[in-house]
Phi, psi and omega in degrees: 000145177226147173245131170255128189244130175236137188272154175283162178288328180239146178236110179207103187210163178239119189240136173263106182288157171291160174292158181296123176293319181299315180289319181302312185290326175291316180299324180293316179296315181294320175304313182293320180289340179277357179099009180083196182117247182278114178289136177306143181264156180061040176297147174301144177261019181281167182302316185299321180283324179300319180292328177294314180301312182295320180296314183289323183287318188253339179045056180293163180297321176246122181250113179258110184264008178063236182256016187276094181296320178300316180297321180299314183289311184294318182289329177301314178291317181300313181294335180294337182248007179252148179295147177108166179244130183223151171249129180245130185218182181195201181293173177302316179297319180297326180286359175241011176262125187296144176220009185300323181298317180291316180298316179300317180296316180294322178296324178293337175274355178108005183292148179257094183229134175227148176278134177261355177229233181288140179299130177092000184223155172299161004286159179235141172253119188239123174254109185293146178201169178281126183254144182285317184090204180123210184264136184218132174260130175221151178297141179276349184262018175268176177304133178297340179294327174298313183294317179297322179300317179292316182299318186294335177271354182307314182296340182261001175279145187302322181250014185069203184211133170243112186255117179256118182265121183264149178072202180290144179252120180252164177051038183301324179302329179288326175293317179297323176299316179299313180297318179299316180292322177301317178293328176300332179258020171092003181283156174253095186217127182198162171290121177261349175201175182298337181233014185229134177241131180247129177237119181277154179284067182240111188302153174292155173245123179290142183205165174291137184213129181250129184276130176289156176288171197264116176292330177297316178297327178296332186301328182288332176281327170301316180299318181296317178296319179298319186274342183298136176279345176289114183294340180262015182307137181211134175230130179253125181239142180247155170082019176249137182251147182294326181261031184302145175275353179293129180301327184283359174295347176295350179303328181294328176285312183303315184282347171294335177279346182246020170093018180238129176254148183247125181240120179265139175221145175250126182239175177054056175056040174083004185270340186226123179263128181251147178237128176250129177255128178222163175284141177262342182083004182228135173210158181286150178284338179208144184237128170244135181203147177253115183268018185302331181260355181213058186297334182290347177271348189301313184297321179298315183288323177301310181296319180298313181299319178297313180299326180274347185076032180258109177300154183211162170221108184249136180243178176070034186254013187301325182287346181295337183286342182244026176274205181305330171213179172283097189292332178294310179295321181297316180293320177300314184292311187286323175289332174299323177299330183268000174104015180248128184257104180256153173224147179252158180234113175063017178075005180228000179226149179225134186231136167229118183263011180099357181295132178243158173227174180290123178297149177287128177298132178065028183301139175243124179284121178274139185262344176057030184060028182244112182303323186286343173289311178300315184293323183275335180275331183303318179296340177298347177296344175289348178246335179196153177300137183235135173243128185238131178272153179048054185292345181293351181298344181296342180297345179297329182221337186216075189301326184258026182300313183293323176296321178294322178294320177297319178300325180281359175103003178287141175266116183239116182242140179274132181234000000 
């Protein structure tokens, strides 16, 4: 299936974003480790959260998490401390995404985990048991999801957990989000030094918890406002807070450099915070940015800069190579079809100096089973007609994205 997208002349819409996938998936693990009770409210309805809900609720012998990388990491740690034996697996791509660092760390804590396929990769056979805990060294430059997975089981370990992060620490806002949520549920978890996190053996307390909406999902609407030729373009978003703990809330700063201003308003007697996105009329002629703390925003900003004709030099992209696809290569290839010549440096930097090539006639953007490719390329239709293959991949994080685009006036036809 393919979608061909044509943009409206005017952009003025009110959008209900999905709930945060990052917060939902953390809340579910903490909820389960607290013994159940009150299920978190306003859970994301995306694929990644659905597989988490089903795994925790039914605990089948074989847990297939599909393409949900967060679920693979979080559930691996969770199953290590729960009774029973389970096999966790996923898509073909998931079976080639490394998980050895997390498995090694859990084994050092006493976990019973074995590979049923290639060493260092899913599927995993996990026999849950009570773990002692203690002091653990792990690299700081790995996916923050490994670190968050370990931290969240810390309160149920007999001796708690002292996690020492070696080397450079990347995606720190995601680690801070995990610690903040753990404390929201009664855990004693904090940075005890610049590279050390201490989690005491203090059980979680189940409580009512409402999930904030998703700043990552908001990024695509920032992109649309930036790319819109309509000077009066406006998008109204609900359920986002100015002081959000979500790392991707930094999108409001990044897009202030690309001509979008963010206006916060509180309505309904202080119960609902609204965000209005408008054009500011000002943008930088060239953008340099380090995405080490917000890698999930990189594709959106890359596509936006190309659409605006803003050259860039982006760093901190090393984790993009082990996502749903090699996102660096995918962005180079697919933007190349549209006439933009990008080059990478050492697999962690991406540069566009403004060089263009002849666009491929009738080019179709391939999604590589990666939701963020579909989500970040669709707004480019405000600059040129875009055709995207396998558009259904957006269900991984933003299931009603295409309906929201139609609501905003985009013409989306199936071809």
